[in-house]
N, C-alpha and C positions, 0 to 999 in steps of 0.2 A: 428671911433671904431662903429659907430655907419655902416658903407659903408661893417664892417665885417658882419653881419650880413644880409645883402641884399642877397637873393640865387645868387645863379654860380660868387658871387669875393668872391676868394678863391688864394694862393698861392699869397698874397700880391701883388696880384693888383692894392688896394684900392689905394696906395699910392703910387705907378703910374700915376692915373686918378687922384691920390685931386695937386701931380704934374705938371698936362698936363692940369689943371682948370685954375690955373691959369695962367699959357702962353698960353696960344690956345686965338688966336679972334674968330674962330669957330665953328662950332660940330666939322665938315672934319678936322680943324687943332687938333681940340680935337684928335677926335680919334688918327691919323696917328703920333700924336707922343704917346698915351697907345700902340699903335698897337708893337705886337713883333710878334717871328715866333708863339712861342706857342701860340699867343692870334691872332685870325681873325678877318678881318670886323666884317663876322656876329655875329660872338661869343660877338663882347666887344658893338656890336647895345641891342644885348637881352640881358647885365650884364645890359648894359646904359636904358633900358622898365622896366625890375625891378626894376632897383634905382627906376626913374617917376614917376609906379606904388608904387614903399617902398611894395615890394616885399620879404617878412622876410624868409630867411631857416627858424627859425623851424619848421615858418606858412607850406612853401611849403615839408617839410618829414612826417608833422602829415597826410594832403592834399593824400600823393602819397602812404602811407602805410595804409590808410586808401583803399585805391583805389585800389586790387589788382591784378592780373584779373582772366579771371570766367576759365581761359582754357589754354593750351599750344596751339600752332598751332606749327607744321611741314609739313619743304618746304619741309627737304630736306639733305639727310643722305650717310655717305663713310660710311664702312662697317667698321669700326672700332670705327663709332658715332655710329651704330645697335646694335653696340656688350655693349656702354655704358650703352641706355638707356633701355637695354634689364634685367643690371643691375640695373640702381633706380628707373621701372618708375614704382613701387607700389611702392616708398616709395612722392612721387612726390603728396602737397595737390590736386595740381589740377588737373580737366583731360589732359591729351594727345590731341591730337587730328593727327593723319596722311590725313584721310579721311572727307570733310567736307559732305561732303554725310551724314555719318555714325551718324553725331553727330544732 
């Protein structure tokens, strides 16, 4: 149950992690037992870092809610995107920046 509360550990991967912990004799073997098409090495390493650091989902979600972006930086768009932005531009909570020099 504790594994469920760790940040980025989702979709039942905690069961696979627990099973691999009992069978693996090294970290590399553990990762190879947990790895699937859905979970890359990098993602698994990140999950394990969160596990070792005891980073909770609740804490991270609270931090992410507090730290919202001060602006949206527009890098490029299509004609369709341009039409969409003209419709929603005034409804945005933060400024939309297309030219950084003018911001």
